[in-house]
C-alpha positions in Angstrom: 224.9 4.1 -34.4 221.7 2.6 -32.9 218.8 2.3 -35.6 216.0 4.9 -35.2 212.7 5.4 -36.4 209.8 7.7 -35.4 206.2 8.7 -36.1 205.5 12.3 -37.8 202.4 14.4 -37.1 200.7 17.2 -35.8 199.5 16.8 -32.7 201.9 14.1 -31.9 202.5 14.1 -28.0 199.9 11.7 -27.3 200.7 8.9 -30.2 200.6 5.4 -29.1 202.8 4.5 -32.0 206.1 4.6 -29.7 204.6 2.2 -27.4 203.5 -0.3 -30.3 206.8 0.4 -31.7 208.7 -0.4 -28.9 206.9 -3.6 -27.7 207.7 -4.8 -31.3 211.3 -4.1 -30.8 211.6 -5.9 -27.5 209.8 -8.8 -28.8 212.2 -9.2 -31.6 215.2 -8.4 -29.5 216.0 -5.2 -31.5 218.0 -2.4 -30.0 216.0 0.4 -31.7 214.9 3.6 -30.7 211.5 5.3 -32.1 210.2 8.7 -31.4 208.1 11.4 -32.0 208.7 14.3 -34.0 205.8 17.2 -34.4 205.6 18.5 -38.1 203.5 20.5 -40.6 203.0 19.2 -44.2 205.2 21.8 -45.6 208.2 20.3 -43.3 207.9 17.0 -44.1 210.0 16.2 -47.3 212.9 18.7 -45.7 212.9 16.5 -42.6 213.3 13.3 -44.5 215.8 14.4 -46.7 217.9 15.8 -43.6 218.1 12.3 -41.6 221.3 10.3 -41.6 221.8 6.5 -42.4 220.7 5.3 -38.7 217.3 6.0 -39.6 215.2 2.9 -40.8 211.5 4.2 -41.1 208.9 6.4 -40.2 205.0 6.3 -39.6 203.2 9.3 -40.7 200.0 10.3 -39.3 197.7 13.3 -39.7 198.0 15.8 -41.4 200.7 14.5 -43.2 199.7 11.4 -45.1 199.5 13.3 -48.4 202.8 15.1 -48.1 204.4 12.1 -47.4 203.1 10.2 -50.4 205.8 12.1 -52.6 208.5 11.4 -50.4 209.7 8.1 -51.9 209.2 5.2 -54.4 205.1 4.6 -53.7 203.3 1.3 -53.5 200.4 0.8 -55.3 198.2 1.4 -52.7 200.1 4.9 -52.4 199.3 5.4 -56.0 195.8 4.9 -55.5 195.1 7.1 -52.5 197.5 9.7 -52.7 198.3 8.9 -49.0 201.5 7.3 -47.2 201.5 6.6 -43.5 205.1 4.7 -43.7 208.5 5.7 -45.2 210.9 2.9 -45.2 214.7 4.2 -45.6 217.7 2.4 -47.1 219.3 2.6 -50.5 216.1 3.4 -52.0 213.5 5.5 -49.9 210.0 3.7 -50.3 206.6 4.8 -49.0 203.5 2.6 -48.5 200.1 2.8 -47.3 199.3 0.3 -44.7 196.0 1.5 -43.4 194.2 -0.3 -45.9 195.6 -3.5 -44.8 195.2 -2.4 -41.2 191.3 -1.6 -42.1 191.1 -5.2 -43.7 192.7 -7.1 -41.2 190.4 -5.3 -38.4 187.3 -6.1 -40.2 188.5 -9.7 -40.8 188.8 -10.3 -37.2 185.6 -8.9 -36.3 183.7 -11.4 -37.7 181.1 -9.7 -40.0 179.4 -11.6 -42.6 179.9 -10.5 -46.3 179.1 -6.9 -46.8 177.6 -5.6 -49.8 176.4 -1.9 -48.6 178.2 0.4 -46.3 178.3 4.0 -45.2 181.5 6.1 -44.9 181.8 9.4 -43.3 184.5 11.5 -44.3 186.3 12.2 -47.5 189.8 12.8 -46.6 193.1 10.4 -46.6 191.8 8.0 -44.0 188.4 7.8 -45.8 190.1 7.0 -49.2 192.2 4.0 -47.4 188.8 2.9 -45.8 187.0 2.8 -49.3 189.7 0.9 -50.8 189.3 -1.7 -48.0 185.5 -1.6 -47.9 185.9 -2.7 -51.8 188.2 -5.4 -51.1 185.9 -6.9 -48.7 183.3 -7.1 -51.1 181.3 -3.9 -50.8 179.8 -2.4 -54.2 177.9 0.4 -53.0 179.1 3.3 -50.3 177.2 6.2 -48.9 179.5 8.7 -48.4 178.8 11.8 -46.0 180.7 14.9 -45.8 179.9 18.7 -45.1 181.8 19.8 -48.3 179.7 19.2 -51.4 182.9 20.0 -54.2 185.3 17.4 -51.9 182.4 14.9 -52.0 182.0 14.9 -55.7 186.1 14.5 -56.0 185.7 11.7 -53.8 183.5 10.2 -56.0 185.4 11.0 -59.3 188.4 9.4 -57.6 186.2 6.2 -56.6 185.4 5.3 -60.1 188.5 3.7 -60.5 187.6 1.3 -57.8 184.3 -0.5 -59.2 182.0 0.9 -56.6 179.1 2.8 -56.6 179.5 6.1 -54.4 176.5 8.2 -53.4 177.3 11.6 -52.1 175.2 12.4 -48.7 175.1 15.4 -46.7 177.0 14.9 -43.0 174.3 13.3 -40.7 171.9 12.1 -43.3 169.7 9.2 -42.2 171.9 5.9 -43.1 170.5 4.0 -46.1 168.5 1.2 -44.7 170.4 -1.2 -46.6 173.8 -0.2 -45.1 175.5 -3.1 -43.3 178.5 -1.2 -42.0 179.1 2.3 -41.0 182.8 3.6 -40.9 183.6 7.3 -39.4 186.7 8.5 -40.2 185.7 12.0 -38.6 186.5 13.5 -35.2 183.6 12.9 -32.7 183.0 17.0 -32.6 182.1 16.7 -36.2 179.2 14.8 -35.6 178.0 16.6 -32.7 174.2 17.2 -32.9 174.1 14.8 -36.2 173.8 11.4 -34.1 169.9 11.4 -34.1 169.8 12.3 -37.6 172.0 9.2 -38.5 169.5 6.7 -37.1 172.3 4.0 -36.2 169.3 2.3 -34.1 166.9 2.4 -36.7 168.6 0.9 -39.7 167.5 -2.8 -40.0 170.6 -4.1 -42.0 173.4 -2.5 -39.9 175.8 -5.0 -38.3 178.6 -2.9 -37.1 180.2 0.5 -36.7 183.9 1.1 -37.4 184.9 4.7 -35.7 188.5 5.2 -36.3 188.7 7.5 -33.3 190.7 5.8 -30.1 191.0 8.7 -27.7 188.7 9.4 -26.0 186.8 6.3 -26.0 184.0 5.2 -26.3 182.9 7.9 -28.8 179.0 9.2 -28.6 178.8 7.2 -31.9 180.0 4.0 -30.3 177.9 4.6 -27.3 174.9 4.4 -29.5 175.9 1.6 -31.7 176.8 -0.8 -28.9 173.4 0.1 -27.0 171.9 -1.0 -30.2 173.6 -4.5 -30.2 175.9 -3.7 -33.2 179.6 -4.9 -33.4 181.6 -1.9 -32.5 185.4 -1.5 -33.9 187.5 1.5 -32.8 190.5 3.4 -33.9 192.8 1.1 -31.7 192.6 -1.8 -33.8 193.2 0.0 -37.1 196.4 1.5 -35.3 197.5 -1.5 -34.3 196.9 -3.5 -37.1 198.6 -0.9 -39.6 201.5 -0.6 -36.9 202.4 -4.1 -37.5 202.5 -3.9 -41.2 204.8 -0.9 -40.6 207.1 -3.2 -38.4 207.3 -6.0 -40.8 208.1 -3.3 -43.5 210.9 -1.4 -41.5 212.7 -4.5 -39.8 211.8 -7.6 -42.1 210.1 -9.3 -39.3 206.6 -9.9 -38.1 205.2 -9.6 -34.7 202.0 -11.4 -33.2 199.5 -8.8 -33.0 198.6 -9.8 -29.5 201.9 -8.7 -28.4 201.2 -5.0 -29.8 197.8 -5.1 -28.6 198.7 -6.0 -25.2 201.2 -3.3 -24.8 198.6 -0.3 -26.1 196.1 -1.7 -23.6 198.4 -1.5 -20.8 199.7 2.0 -21.9 196.4 3.3 -22.1 195.2 2.0 -18.8 198.4 3.6 -17.2 197.2 6.7 -18.8 193.9 6.4 -17.0 195.5 6.0 -13.6 197.7 9.0 -13.9 
């Protein structure tokens, strides 16, 4: 029986995960299948429980990461964030959060100087992973912006365990002048009409902007940041780096990041033409 894996989420039709994992299997010489499955959070546990022995692993995207966290033995980062994006199936079902490692890898390769102050937009599952990655990169003060004040307060309370100072702010507030990195984990539509208020161009310490969106690209935020001469990272880097860790967890083998990134770029070029 051919080994199987898939990405779970909603919407899922345009996910690039099958392209990434197929490229990894080809490079490794593995005859595995990898597909897409559209699910809502309430369906996740039942779907996983119904899988047969041919299944090796699952990638999990929004809005299912919190539901997936309860579907196996969690690693330390799942326990920390309450979010899982990887399920490894076998004698023991284990769940992992590779978003943190993916964010860390992308930041490291960007060549930014050591960071101490950052701004984070959003307070959901991806934002929690981003905050952990920022803290591990040396950040000690984070301005967190969001629309819901109660969720911001919950996020600040959760962050107390990370040895980082979190300052809640309304979405679209001007950046802290000392902020060296801006990370946005929200859809572009959430920032519509608020980019002028962020004043990305005027923040003197800002070195880079990491927008976790990868389609459509460039986002208005990325365009503003690039025009201002900032280093710009997008969600493609996060997607590919976290997927590399998923492949290693599911197959036991590593794949060069260049192999995966080349496959994604070729796919995006093909989609742009079609």
